[in-house]
C-alpha positions in Angstrom: 34.8 63.6 -75.4 33.1 66.3 -73.2 31.7 68.1 -76.3 29.5 65.1 -77.0 27.8 65.1 -73.6 24.2 66.3 -73.4 24.1 68.5 -70.3 20.3 69.0 -70.5 19.6 65.6 -69.0 17.4 65.7 -65.9 15.0 63.6 -63.8 11.7 64.7 -62.1 11.5 64.5 -58.3 9.0 61.8 -58.2 11.0 59.5 -60.5 14.1 60.2 -58.4 12.5 59.0 -55.2 11.0 55.9 -56.9 14.5 54.9 -57.9 16.8 56.0 -55.1 15.4 53.7 -52.4 15.8 50.6 -54.5 19.3 51.7 -55.5 20.4 52.5 -52.0 19.2 49.0 -50.8 21.2 47.3 -53.6 24.3 49.3 -52.9 24.3 48.4 -49.3 23.9 44.8 -50.2 26.8 45.0 -52.6 29.0 46.6 -49.9 28.4 43.6 -47.7 29.1 41.2 -50.6 32.3 42.9 -51.5 33.4 42.6 -47.8 32.5 38.9 -47.7 34.4 38.2 -50.9 37.4 40.4 -50.1 37.0 42.8 -53.0 38.7 46.2 -52.6 37.0 49.2 -54.1 38.3 52.6 -55.2 35.8 55.3 -56.3 37.4 58.5 -57.7 35.4 61.7 -58.1 36.9 64.3 -60.4 35.3 67.1 -62.5 34.8 70.8 -62.7 34.7 73.0 -59.5 31.2 73.2 -58.0 30.0 70.3 -60.2 28.8 68.6 -57.0 31.5 66.1 -56.0 30.9 66.6 -52.3 27.2 66.4 -52.6 27.4 63.3 -54.6 29.9 61.6 -52.3 27.5 62.3 -49.4 24.6 60.8 -51.3 26.6 57.7 -52.3 27.7 56.8 -48.8 24.3 57.4 -47.3 23.3 53.6 -47.3 26.8 52.3 -46.7 28.2 50.9 -43.4 30.6 53.6 -42.3 32.9 51.0 -40.8 33.6 49.7 -44.3 34.7 52.9 -46.2 36.9 55.9 -45.9 36.6 59.2 -47.8 39.9 61.0 -48.6 39.7 64.7 -49.7 42.8 65.4 -51.7 44.1 69.0 -51.9 47.6 70.3 -52.5 50.6 68.4 -51.2 51.6 68.8 -47.6 55.3 69.5 -46.9 55.8 65.8 -46.0 54.0 64.7 -49.2 56.3 66.9 -51.3 59.3 65.0 -49.8 58.0 61.8 -51.2 57.4 60.4 -54.7 54.2 61.5 -56.3 52.2 58.3 -55.8 53.4 57.6 -52.3 50.4 59.4 -50.7 47.9 57.4 -52.8 49.5 54.0 -52.5 49.3 54.4 -48.7 45.6 55.1 -48.9 44.7 52.1 -51.1 42.0 50.0 -49.4 42.3 46.6 -47.9 40.4 43.7 -49.4 36.7 44.1 -48.7 37.0 47.9 -48.0 36.0 51.0 -50.1 38.2 54.1 -50.6 36.4 57.1 -52.0 38.6 60.0 -53.3 37.3 63.5 -53.6 39.9 64.5 -56.2 42.9 62.2 -56.5 46.1 61.5 -58.3 44.6 63.3 -61.3 45.4 66.6 -59.6 48.9 66.4 -61.0 47.6 66.5 -64.5 44.8 68.9 -63.9 45.0 71.6 -61.2 48.8 71.3 -60.8 49.2 71.5 -64.6 46.9 74.5 -64.9 48.9 76.2 -62.1 52.1 75.3 -64.0 53.4 73.2 -61.1 53.6 70.2 -63.4 56.0 70.8 -66.2 55.5 69.5 -69.7 58.3 67.0 -69.2 56.6 65.7 -66.1 53.2 65.5 -67.7 53.8 62.6 -70.0 55.4 60.5 -67.2 52.5 61.4 -64.9 49.9 59.9 -67.3 52.1 56.8 -67.6 52.5 56.5 -63.9 48.8 56.9 -63.3 47.8 54.3 -65.8 50.4 51.9 -64.4 49.3 52.6 -60.8 45.6 51.8 -61.7 46.6 48.7 -63.7 48.6 47.2 -60.9 45.7 47.7 -58.5 43.2 46.3 -61.0 45.4 43.2 -61.6 45.5 42.5 -58.0 41.6 42.6 -57.9 40.7 46.1 -57.0 37.7 47.6 -58.6 38.4 51.1 -59.8 35.4 53.5 -60.6 36.2 56.9 -61.9 33.4 59.5 -62.0 33.8 62.8 -63.9 31.2 65.4 -63.0 30.6 67.8 -65.9 28.9 71.2 -65.9 29.2 74.2 -68.3 30.9 77.5 -67.6 27.7 79.4 -67.1 26.3 76.9 -64.5 29.7 76.8 -62.7 29.8 80.6 -62.4 26.2 80.6 -61.1 27.1 78.0 -58.4 30.3 79.9 -57.4 28.2 83.1 -56.9 25.7 81.3 -54.7 28.5 79.8 -52.6 30.3 83.2 -52.2 27.0 84.9 -51.2 27.1 83.1 -47.8 29.9 83.4 -45.1 29.2 79.7 -44.3 30.1 78.5 -47.8 32.3 81.2 -49.3 35.4 79.4 -48.1 34.6 76.6 -50.5 35.4 78.8 -53.5 39.2 79.6 -54.0 40.9 82.1 -56.2 42.1 79.1 -58.2 38.4 78.0 -58.7 37.5 81.5 -60.1 40.6 81.6 -62.3 39.7 78.2 -63.8 36.2 79.5 -64.5 37.5 82.5 -66.2 39.7 80.2 -68.3 37.1 77.5 -68.5 37.9 76.4 -72.1 41.6 76.1 -71.4 41.0 74.0 -68.3 38.4 72.0 -70.2 41.0 71.1 -72.8 43.2 69.8 -70.1 40.4 67.7 -68.8 39.6 66.4 -72.3 43.3 65.3 -72.7 43.3 63.7 -69.2 40.1 61.6 -70.0 41.5 60.4 -73.4 44.8 59.4 -72.0 43.5 57.6 -68.9 40.3 56.1 -70.0 41.2 52.3 -70.0 39.5 49.0 -70.1 40.6 48.3 -66.5 39.7 51.8 -65.1 37.2 53.5 -67.4 35.8 57.0 -66.9 32.1 57.6 -66.4 31.2 61.1 -67.4 28.2 62.3 -65.4 26.0 65.2 -66.5 26.0 67.3 -63.4 23.6 70.1 -64.2 20.7 68.3 -62.6 21.9 66.9 -59.3 19.1 64.3 -59.0 20.0 62.9 -62.4 23.6 62.8 -61.5 23.0 60.9 -58.3 20.9 58.2 -60.1 23.6 57.8 -62.9 26.4 57.5 -60.3 24.4 54.9 -58.3 23.7 52.8 -61.4 27.4 53.0 -62.5 28.7 51.9 -59.2 26.1 49.2 -58.7 26.6 47.8 -62.2 30.4 47.6 -61.8 30.2 46.0 -58.3 27.7 43.5 -59.6 30.0 42.6 -62.4 32.9 42.1 -60.1 30.9 40.1 -57.5 29.8 37.7 -60.2 33.3 37.4 -61.5 34.8 36.6 -58.2 32.0 34.1 -57.4 32.5 32.2 -60.6 36.3 32.1 -59.9 35.7 30.9 -56.3 36.0 32.8 -53.1 39.7 32.1 -52.6 42.6 32.5 -55.1 43.9 29.3 -56.4 47.4 28.5 -55.1 48.3 26.8 -58.4 51.9 26.2 -58.8 53.6 27.4 -61.9 54.4 24.6 -64.5 57.5 22.8 -63.5 57.6 24.5 -60.1 57.1 21.3 -58.2 60.0 19.6 -59.8 63.7 20.4 -59.8 65.0 21.7 -63.2 67.1 19.1 -65.0 70.7 19.8 -65.9 69.6 20.5 -69.5 67.0 23.0 -68.3 69.6 24.9 -66.4 72.1 24.9 -69.3 69.4 26.5 -71.6 68.4 29.2 -69.1 70.1 32.7 -69.1 72.4 33.0 -66.1 74.0 35.9 -64.1 75.3 33.9 -61.2 77.3 31.2 -63.1 80.0 33.6 -64.1 80.5 35.2 -60.6 84.1 34.8 -59.3 83.6 33.7 -55.6 87.4 33.4 -55.0 87.7 37.2 -54.7 88.9 38.1 -51.2 90.7 40.7 -49.0 93.0 40.0 -46.1 92.0 41.3 -42.7 94.5 44.2 -42.9 93.3 45.2 -46.4 89.7 45.0 -45.1 90.3 47.3 -42.1 92.2 49.8 -44.2 89.6 50.0 -46.8 86.6 49.9 -44.4 87.9 53.0 -42.5 88.2 55.1 -45.6 84.9 54.1 -47.0 83.0 54.5 -43.7 84.5 58.1 -43.4 83.3 58.8 -46.9 79.8 57.4 -46.2 79.5 59.7 -43.1 80.3 62.8 -45.2 78.1 61.7 -48.2 75.1 61.0 -45.9 75.2 64.6 -44.7 75.4 65.8 -48.3 72.4 63.6 -49.3 70.4 65.3 -46.5 71.6 68.8 -47.5 70.6 68.3 -51.1 67.4 66.3 -50.3 68.4 63.2 -52.3 66.6 60.0 -51.2 68.3 56.6 -51.4 66.7 53.2 -51.6 69.0 50.2 -51.0 67.7 46.7 -51.3 69.5 43.5 -50.0 68.7 40.1 -51.2 70.8 36.9 -51.2 71.2 33.4 -50.0 70.6 32.6 -46.4 73.8 33.3 -44.4 75.3 35.2 -47.4 76.1 38.3 -45.2 73.3 40.8 -45.7 73.2 41.7 -42.0 77.0 42.2 -41.8 77.1 44.3 -44.9 74.2 46.5 -43.7 75.9 46.9 -40.3 79.1 48.2 -41.8 77.3 50.4 -44.2 75.3 52.2 -41.4 77.9 52.3 -38.6 79.0 55.9 -39.4 75.7 57.2 -40.7 73.5 59.6 -38.7 70.8 57.2 -37.2 68.2 60.0 -37.7 68.6 59.9 -41.4 68.2 56.2 -42.3 66.0 53.2 -41.5 66.7 49.6 -41.9 63.5 47.7 -42.8 63.7 43.9 -42.1 61.2 42.2 -44.3 59.6 39.1 -43.0 56.5 37.2 -44.1 53.6 39.6 -44.6 51.3 40.2 -41.6 47.6 39.7 -41.7 46.9 43.4 -42.6 49.6 43.4 -45.2 48.1 40.3 -46.9 44.9 42.3 -47.3 46.6 44.8 -49.6 48.6 44.7 -52.8 51.9 43.1 -52.1 53.8 46.4 -52.8 51.7 48.4 -50.4 53.8 47.6 -47.4 57.0 48.7 -49.1 55.4 51.9 -50.4 54.6 52.8 -46.8 58.3 52.8 -46.0 59.6 54.7 -49.0 62.0 57.3 -47.7 61.4 61.0 -48.0 63.9 63.3 -49.7 67.3 63.3 -48.0 66.8 60.1 -46.1 68.0 56.5 -46.7 65.8 53.4 -46.6 67.6 50.1 -46.4 65.7 46.9 -47.0 66.9 43.5 -45.6 64.9 41.5 -48.1 62.5 43.3 -50.4 59.6 43.2 -52.7 61.5 40.7 -54.8 60.2 38.0 -52.5 57.3 38.0 -54.9 59.5 36.4 -57.7 61.5 34.2 -55.3 60.0 32.8 -52.1 56.4 33.4 -53.2 57.1 31.9 -56.6 58.9 28.8 -55.3 56.7 28.1 -52.3 53.4 28.7 -54.3 52.2 31.6 -52.2 51.2 33.4 -55.4 50.1 32.2 -58.8 52.2 31.9 -61.9 50.3 34.9 -63.5 51.0 37.0 -60.3 54.7 36.5 -60.2 55.2 36.8 -63.9 53.3 40.1 -63.7 55.5 41.3 -60.8 58.6 41.9 -62.9 56.9 44.8 -64.7 55.2 46.0 -61.6 58.5 46.2 -59.8 60.3 47.9 -62.7 57.5 50.4 -62.9 57.8 51.2 -59.1 61.5 51.5 -59.2 61.3 53.7 -62.3 58.8 56.0 -60.4 61.3 56.2 -57.5 64.1 57.1 -59.8 62.2 59.7 -61.6 61.3 61.2 -58.3 64.9 61.7 -57.6 65.9 58.6 -55.6 69.1 56.6 -56.0 68.1 52.9 -56.2 70.5 50.1 -55.8 69.9 46.4 -55.3 72.5 43.9 -54.0 72.4 40.2 -54.5 74.8 38.7 -51.8 76.1 35.6 -53.5 77.8 32.6 -51.9 78.2 28.9 -53.2 76.3 26.0 -51.6 79.4 24.7 -49.7 80.1 28.1 -48.1 76.4 28.3 -47.0 76.7 24.9 -45.4 79.8 25.8 -43.6 78.1 29.0 -42.2 75.0 27.1 -41.2 77.1 24.6 -39.2 79.1 27.5 -37.6 75.8 29.1 -36.5 74.5 25.8 -35.0 77.7 25.3 -33.0 77.9 29.0 -31.7 75.3 29.6 -28.9 75.4 33.3 -29.8 74.4 32.7 -33.4 72.0 29.8 -33.0 69.0 32.2 -33.3 70.1 32.9 -36.9 69.5 29.4 -38.1 66.1 27.6 -38.5 64.8 24.4 -39.9 63.4 26.5 -42.7 66.9 27.5 -43.7 67.9 23.9 -44.1 64.7 23.1 -46.1 65.4 26.0 -48.5 68.9 24.5 -49.3 67.0 21.5 -50.8 65.5 23.9 -53.4 68.8 25.6 -54.2 68.4 24.9 -58.0 65.0 26.3 -58.1 65.9 29.5 -56.3 69.0 29.8 -58.5 66.8 29.7 -61.6 64.4 32.3 -60.1 67.3 34.6 -59.1 68.9 34.5 -62.5 65.6 35.4 -64.1 64.9 38.1 -61.5 68.3 39.7 -62.1 68.1 39.6 -65.8 64.6 41.0 -66.0 64.8 43.7 -63.4 68.3 45.1 -63.6 67.9 48.5 -65.1 69.9 51.6 -65.7 67.9 53.4 -63.1 67.9 50.5 -60.5 70.7 48.1 -61.3 71.4 44.8 -59.5 74.9 44.5 -58.1 76.0 40.9 -57.6 78.3 40.8 -54.6 80.9 38.0 -54.4 80.2 36.9 -50.8 82.4 33.8 -50.0 84.8 36.3 -48.4 82.8 38.4 -46.0 85.5 41.1 -46.1 85.4 41.4 -49.9 81.6 41.5 -49.8 81.3 44.3 -47.3 83.9 46.4 -49.2 82.1 46.0 -52.4 78.8 47.0 -51.0 80.3 50.2 -49.5 82.2 51.0 -52.7 79.1 50.6 -54.8 77.0 52.9 -52.6 79.8 55.6 -52.4 80.3 55.4 -56.2 76.5 55.8 -56.9 76.1 58.8 -54.4 79.2 60.5 -55.8 78.0 60.1 -59.4 74.7 61.6 -58.4 76.3 64.5 -56.7 78.4 65.3 -59.8 75.2 65.4 -61.9 73.6 67.8 -59.4 76.5 70.3 -59.6 
């Protein structure tokens, strides 16, 4: 790919000035249009050292309203970033709708500089390409425009620029020993860049290779690339309408018939809800399991193993009670319980997974979610808060996210707390009659009961399509609270013990 690039291209000063004023004006207009239409934009700058990434970013942002963009300079991972999954630090920097995020180097560091420095192993490399493409696809599917600029210069020009920078104390700091090493092994590093470009040049996030020998030419090409892409997206959004359609999926507004339910695959229909423990059995088992949890929690911290536990289930199925018994003997400094409510205004301005990526635990810590990202394929699906295309796409997006967490070393477990409709009604009435529990019951809970069959259909599909070897669903028989709590603790203990054996 790079071999075919003509690096002799240039532009005369007069022509540059004739073009740049018009381009700057249009880019400023497009920033305002993207803000009005709620279009998030990511612009990535990669390329050879001293190719002019910093210079070109400064020129690109010159006409922009500084309140509407942010520039991120990506260097090596901090100690905190090393304690999180690879993509965590980039997910948390994705822009809200209508804003622009510009990256001076990016997630490609893992397959370029880190690969060159042998920090990324061959085994990690293929997964890294897959995860990068998945990351960009998810953002693009959600409406984010992704522009990727690769600045190309030859070895001789790079060496010349390095010498100029090193000649002045004010700029010498910008040239690292790694930069010089990559210049000495320019051809090897170029091959790595070639491979990266080939494996990540996609229809939804294509690369634009910019001839960087003449900086004025590079500036004009970058402006035109950004303007053309934003023009295209603005027109697309306008044609589609300023707001996303809240179209319900086919059949969503009606309850499925008995025949429909029979023909659907089901995980819940075979659950034995008669399983139970007596109070004495419960107390005996609980003490032993909580003692184990306390010890295992310390071991997780010592070995820096992160744990992600997601709890879903019917209203009043016992999520809170199970979480309380799970955490009672854990060190509170080493876990966080994340209660998930309807997304806030700021959260709605991002990809639906953004708010969960922000709370992913670092190594050695436990993150517990009282309701999770699965709201996308349940509540949002049933209530029409997202389109059919969006919730159908979410199964793969969620599987990809959980696979990334697992490959990063996390134990991932998901619990569906299951009760029958009669048991739920009994618990609702108990809450209404108990002044200390009345806060737990709302009109919405009763309304949701009317859609029991629709939720059951959605839950069955969710479990079948997202229960994986690396992030399994555990259906918890919950009519007996004692049994449910013990099963949750036993499942967590078993998963941690199995991991610890693998680490030995």
